[in-house]
N, C-alpha and C positions, 0 to 999 in steps of 0.2 A: 585377763580381759576377755570378755565373752564375744563370740562371733555374732550374737543375736543383735538385731537392730530394734531400737525402741523409739517411740514417739511420745512427746509430752503434749497433751491436748487440754485446752482450756475452753470451757463453755460459758464463761461469764459468771460462774458461781463464786460467792465470797463466803468467808468464814462467818458463822452466826455471831451477830452482835457487832460486826465491823461496819464502819461507815464507808459507803460506796466511793465517795470522793477521795477519802484517804487511801483506800485500796488502789484506786486508779493512779494516784500520785506515786505510791510506792512501786507499783508495777512499771510505771513510766521511768522511775529511777533505775529499776533493774535493767531495763532495755536501753537506758541512756537516751531517752527521747522525751517529747512533751506529751501531755495528757491527751491532746487532740489526736495525735497519731495512733494512740492505742485504744481509742474509744470503740473501734469496731470489735475489739476483743470481748467487750462486755455486752454484745448484742444478744447473747443467749444461744447462738449457734456454735457448735464445736469448731475450734480453730487449732490447727497444729502449730504450736509455737517453737518446737524443736523436733527434728527427725533425724534418723540415721545415727543415733548415739547408743552407747552401751547402757546397761541397766544402772550402773553406779552413777553415771552422769545424769541419767534421767531422774534418779532419786534426788540428786543435788538440785536440779531445776525445780522439782516438785517441792522440796523443802524451802527453797528461796521464795517461791511463789506463795507457799502457805504462810511463811513469815511475813509476807507483804499483805496477807489477808485474802489471797485468791486460792481457790481449790482447783487442782489440776488432776488429770488422770494420766496414767502411764499405760501404754499398750505396746505389745510387740508389733513390729511393722507388718507381719504376716496376718495379724488379726484385724488390722484396720481395713475397712471396706473402702473401695475406691468410690469417689463421688459419681453420681450418675452423669453420663456424658451429655454434653450440650448437643441439641439437635443440629445436624449438619456438619458436625466435626468428624474427623476420621475415626475417632473412638466410637461414635454412634453407629457406624456401619456394622451390620451383622457379621459375626465371626464365622468363617466357613467351618462346617462340621468335618469330622475325620474322613468321611467317605469322599467329600469334595476335595480335600487336600491331597488325596492319593492320586488324583488325575494327572498331576505334574504339568498342568497347563499353565503357561505364563499368565500373569494378571493382565487385565485389559489396560491398554495405554492410558495414562492420565493426560487427557487433552485439555482440560479446563484451564490449568495454569498457563498453558502455551497459547490459548485462544485459537486452537485448531479444531475444526469440526471433523467428525468421523468420515465424511465423504471425501476429504482431502488426503486421507491416508491410503496409500496404494495397498492392494491386497497382497498377501504374502504368497509367493510362488514356491512351494516346496512339496516334496513327495517323500514317502517313506520306503526305504529299501526292504526287500523281503528278508525274513529271518535267515541267517547264515550267509548273507551276501558279503563279498569282499569289498570293503569300502575304500580300500587304498586304490589310488589311481595307478594305472600301469605306467611305469617309467620307461622311456626310450633309452636304450643303452647306446651310447655313442660308440661308433666303430673306432678302434684304435688305429691311428695312422703311424706306421713304422717308417721312420726316416731312413734314407739310403746312406749307410755309413761305410760302403765298400771302398771309398777313396781315403779313408782315415787309417792311420797306423799308430802304433803305440811305441813311444821312445823307451829305450832301456833306462833302468833306474840310475839316477845321478846325472843324466844328460841335462845340459843347460838348454832350456827351450827357447830362450831369446838371447840375443847378443846385446849387451848394454851399449848404449850410445856413448860415444866419446864426446864429452862436453869440452868445448874450448873455453878457457878461462876468459872472463870479460877483459876488455882492454883496460890499461891503467887509466886513472882519471887524468884529465888535462889540467896541469898545474901551471901552465905558462903565464897565466894572468895573475899569479900570486907572487908576492914579494915579502921579504923579511925586513922588518923595521927594527933598528936598534935604538934603544933608549939612552 
């Protein structure tokens, strides 16, 4: 399997001698839809009917369309030119040149979707440190407080450090109210 991506493009051309209505019906059968939904394919403008496939799959699509009476073209995805961007879309904005991209400046904030005007955004308060500056902030070292342990002593190994409490057993339960019944 090839790593290349191909596209199958149909521009409304049919095989010479084929009837347009029959070709439309056969193409609709290939895509399992009705003729009205595929009518735009026969407008004459190129339409990508399948993309992102390998060459063998593209050839299968081309053969199926040709058997139906429609002529398709196969192109590598890299060869296909992108359609011109619609005015006002993000793709229609000019792409910055290499020299503009080197400035490392962040892009301007997008305020239109948020309905915020530029005068409502606070100016950034920042400065640049000189070259070679130490940017780490000085940390205050806490003074170590040494506790007074002069009144403590160390017991020899094996010394019991606490005497266990002598527990008195609980008193026996009061059974004076119980009696034995014989059957």
